[in-house]
N, C-alpha and C positions, 0 to 999 in steps of 0.2 A: 527662450522664455525665462525670465527672472522669477525666481520663486522665493517668497518670504520664508524665513526660517526662524523658529523659536522653540524653546523648551527642549524636549528630548530629541526632536528632529535635528535641531541645530547641533546638539552634542554629538549625536550619532554621525552626522555628516562631517563635522569638524574632526572627530576622532579618526574616521576612516580616511580622510583626505588631507589633513593638515598636520598630523602628529609629527611626521618627519621634518616638515618645514619649521615648525615651532621648536623642535629639538635643535635643528641647525642654528636657528636664531639665538636660542638660549646658550648653546655652546660658544657661539661667536661673542656673546656678551658676558660670559662668566669665565672664571679662571679654573673652575673645578667641574668635572663631569657630573658629580653628584649634585652640585648646585643647579646645573642645567636640567637634570632629571626632575629635581624638586620643583623647579620653576614651571616646567611643562605640566606637571601634576597639578600645581596650584592654579595654572591657567584654566585647566579643565574643571576644577572645582568652582572657580569663579563663573565659568560658563554655565554650569549646572544651576548656580544660584541666581543667574541673570534672568529677569522676568521679561525684559524688553525683547522684541523681535528684531531680526536683521532683515533689511530690505532685499538682500540677495547674498549669494555665496561670497562675492568679493568684499562686501561690507563685513561679513562675518570674519573672513580671513584677515582683513585689515585690523579689525578689533582684536583678534587673537594675537597678531604680531605686536601691536601696540602694548597690550597687556603683558606679553612675554618680555618685551624690552623694559617695561616699568618694573616688573618683578625682579628681573636680573639687576637692574640699577639699585633697587632696594637691598637686595642681597649684598651687593658690593659695598654700599654705604654701611650696612650693619656689620659687615666683616671687620670694619675698622682699618682696612687697608687703604692707604692713601697714595702709595707709590705708583708711579706711572710705569708702563713697560719701558724697557731700555731704549734709549735713542740710538745707540750704536749697535744695531742688530747685526748678526753675522752676514757675511757675503752670501748672495743668492745661490752660489754654486754649492753651498752646503747641502748634502743629500737629504737631511731631515727637515729642511726649512722650505716653506712654500710661500707663495704670494699671499695666501690667506693669513699666514703668520705676520706678514708685514701689515696687512689690513687691520689685524687685531691690535697692532701697536699704535694705530692712529688715535687721535682724540675721539671721544664718543660720537659726536655728531658726524664727523667725517666717516668714521668707521661704519656707522649704521647706514648712512647714505650710500657709501660705496658698496657695502654688502648687499643692501636691498636692490640696488640698481644692477650690479654686475653678476651677482650670484643668484638672486631671486627673480630678476627680470622686470622690476617695477620701473615705471616712468618717474620723472621728477615730480609730476603732479600727484601721482599715487603715493610716492614717498612723503610728500608734503602732507597729504591727508592722513597717512598712518602716523607720522611723527608730530601732528598738530602744528605744522609750520606753514610757510608759504613757499610757492614754487621757486621763486628767485633765491630764497635762502638755501633751499636744497641744491639748486644749481651752483651756488657759491661753495657749499660744502663739497659737492662732487669735484669742482674745479680745484679747490685747495687740497682735498684729499689726494687727487691724482698728482698734484705738484709735490706733495710730501712723499708719495710713493716713488715718484720719479727721482727725487733726491736720494731716498734711502736705497732703492733698488738700482736705479740708473739704467740707462739703455733701453727704455721702451718709449714708443711714440704715442703722442696724444691722438685722439680720434679725429 
């Protein structure tokens, strides 16, 4: 049964169920741990200020993720940093380097689509809803993101 959520109920539910997810999304979209923590805190402040209700838990979660990504994007723009992550990342056999590091080096749309699909388990349609895009665009981002990862990491097969 889907339950409408609003006000304090939405906040309590989100805080107990989605804080870790929002933090992972924020870390994925910021360069600094402190920025990720600030972003999550700001998301919860916005949720407290929100007067509209959410039709169900998934609607609430999608809204929270979208707001988290937007806040992180704003932090990045305000930081004045315009450099991209390095194109020539270390070889994957480096002990401190993970696939997630390669995903973080992708352009923003590819990075978020890949992260939400493979790390958070969303479908292309759900990602489209979260990112205010359409499904075919998300499918293109996923395809291009996988191609870039394949070039940079090498040696992994397409699905």
